[in-house]
N, C-alpha and C positions, 0 to 999 in steps of 0.2 A: 479508647475509653468506652466507646459504645459497646464493644464486645465484652468488656469486663462487667459493665452494668447488666448486659443481657445474660451473662453467665450467672451473676449473683441472683438476678431475678428468677432464673431457671431453677437454681438450687433452692431458693426460698419456696417457690411454687411446689417443687417436688417434696420438700420437707412438710409443707402444709398438707399436701395430698396424702402423704404417708400417715401423718398424725390423725387426720380425719378418718381414714380407713381403719387405723388401729383403734381409735376410740369407738367407732361404730361396732367393730368386732367385739370389743370389750363389753359394750352395753348389751350386745346380743347374748354374750355368755352370762351376764348378770340376769338377763331375762330367762335363760334356760336353767339357771341355778335353782335348785330346789324342785326340779321336775325330773322325771325319768328320761326325758328327752336328752338330758345332759350326757347320759351314757351312750345314747345313739350318736350324739354329736362327736363324742370321743372316737367311736367306731368309724365314723366318716373320716376323721382326721387320720386314722390309721390307714384307711384305703387311699387317701391322698398321698401319704408318704410312700405307700407301696407303689403307686402309679409313677411318682417321681423317680423312685429307685429303679423301677423296671425300665424307664426311659433312659436313665443315665447308664445303666449296666447293659442295655440292649437285650433285655429279657423279652423276646418277641411274644411268647405265649402269654406271659403274665401281663404284658402291656395290652395285648388284644382283649384279655378278660377285663382289665381295668377300663379300657375304652368303652366296652359294651356296658359295663356297670354304670359308667357316668352318662351314657346315652339315655338310659332309662331312669337313672338315679334322680334326675331333677324332679320328675313327677312323683317319685317315691318320697323325696324330701318334702315336697309340698303337702303330701298327705300326712306323713309322719309328724311334721312340725306344724300342722295346721293350727292347733290351739296357741302355740307360742308365737307364730306369725301374726295371728289375729290380735294377740295381746300386744305385740310390738307396734302394729298399726294403730291400735287404739291409743297407746301411749304417745305415738307420734302425732295423732290427731289432737290429743290434749296438750301437746307441746312439752311432754315430760320425758321424751326419749333422751334428751341431752341435759336433763335435770341432774343435779348432784345426787348420787346414790349414797345411802347411809345404812348402817346396820341398826338393828333394833336397839334402842337405848337400854343401857344396862339396868337402869332403875325399873324400866318396864318389864324386863325379863325377871327381875327379882320379885316384883309385885305379883307377876303371874305365877312364879314358882311358889311363893308363900300361899297364894290362894289354892293352888293344886295340892300342896302338902297338907294344908288345913282340912281340905275336903277328904283327902285320902285317910287321914287318921281319925277324922270324925266317923267315917264309914267303918274303919278298922275296929274301933271300939265297940261298934254296934253290929259287927259282923255282917255288913252289907257288901255283897260282892260287887267289885268294880274293875273296869278295864279301861285305862286311859293311855292313849298313844300320843307322844309328842314328836311331831315331824322335825327332822333336822335337814340334812343336805338332800337326801333322796326324797323325791316327791311322792306323795301318797294319794294323788288325785284319783287313781283307779279304785282305791279302797274307800275314799270319801264318798264316791258316787254310789257305793252299795248301801249307804245309810240314809238317814233323814237330814237334809241340809239345815244348818242352823246359822252359821256365820255370825256368831254372837260373841261379845266380849267375855273373856273367861272370868269366872268368879267362883269362889268356893260354894256359894249358895246354888248357882246354876248346876255345878257338877254333882252336888249332893242330891238335888231334886231329880236329875236325870236317872240316877241309879237307885232311887227309892223303889223297893220291890213292888211288882204289879202295876207299875206305871208303863205307858206305851213304849218308852225309849230305854228301859233299863236293861234289856237284852242287847248283846253286842258291845262294840267298843265305841268310845268317844275318841275322836281324832282332833288334836289341836295343832294349829300352825301359828307359831310365835305366841301371841297372847290372845288368840281367837279360837273359839270352839267351832270347828268347821262343820262337823256332823256327829250324830249319835246313832246308835244301833247299827254300826258298821260291821261287816263281816271280814275277818282276817284269815289268812291261810294257816291251817293247822300244821304243826311240825310233825314230820314222820321219823324223827330221830328215835331209834329204839332204846337209847340209853336214858331217856327221860324217866324220872321216878314215876312209878305207877300211882303214887298218891296224889300226883298233880292232875287237876281236872282240865276241862276244855278251855277255860280262860287262860290257864298257864300255857297250854299247848299252842293256843292261838298267839299269845304274846311271844313265845319262843319262835314260832313259825314266821311272824313278821320280822323279827330281829335277824332271821337267817337271810332275808331278801332285801333288807334295807338297814340304814343306820339309825332308825328311829329308837327312841327310848319308850318303853312300855311299862306302865305301873299297874300292878295287879293287887287287888285286895281279895284274900281268900274268904269265901262265904262260910266255910266250915271252921276255920281257926282265927280269922281276923288278921292273919299274917300278911305283911306288906312285902312284895317282891318286885324286882326290877329286871327286865330282860334287855340285853343289848349284845350285838355281835354274836348271836346264836347261843348265848349263855344266860342262865337265870341266876340272879343273886337274891338270896332270901333273907327274911327276918330283919328288915330295915327298921331303924328307929327314926324318929322325926328329924333329929339333927343330922344324922347320916344321909337321909334322903335329900334334905335341903342342900347339903354340901355337894352331893353328887350332881344334882340338877344344875346348880350354879356352875360347877366345873364344866359340865358337858354342854351347856347352852350359852356359855360366853367363851370368847376366844382365850387361848392359853395365856397370851400376853397380858390380858386384862384381869384374868381370874385372880392373880396373886394380890391385886390391889382393889378387888371388887368392893362395891358398897356394902354387900352382905358381910364380908369379912371385917370391914371397918366397923360395922355395927356390932359385930360380935366382940371385937377388941374393946370398943367403947363401953360395952355393957359388962366387961370383965370376964 
């Protein structure tokens, strides 16, 4: 009887141990999500798989290389993931590491989208050039650091004021994270794609350039024509109307499962 009890206790302990480790890894992935460190983390996972495979298949040279990589890799990881590790420790100190995670509320996303669209078409009617980036999964911290930090709640009034000509922040891009304006006057990488139309200026090339290296959505208002364009996945989609832009942003900034029954769509149906 004692052996049976001991075995059950051992199984329960092992199960709890595995669950705790799994949850901690999950929370670490959540912390990395939305940063460029996530891509580095995936690369490390590939190296781990290669190391295990080399050991199992007795690939001596590959195994030796993996051993050397891991010998010095610990220090590299501490340097590469320094911001994320500091963020995790801060959350642990606040007791929030094991707090329940949640996505941005759909209503918050919709309110933010409506503010952005209102600002975009206010500026489009007056031919005020604008460049607004909305961060998604790929972190844009490197580009945020090139501008003037704001970390302010998004509103149509704030966005309009930023892009008013001859104001200190009107040059460069505004970068948004969820419903926050993180920075203004940011520098974006220019696309070197030779197939881009010659009639597109620096704003459009910068928007396309960022979409080539991230999954961000970038909204552009042409100063010459007032035309509204969107770039994503290395492509530019031009001549958006207000309704089309709202629909696109809601679809891209909410999960596919929730988009079909989103509050915005319900509002449209209720309004006929």
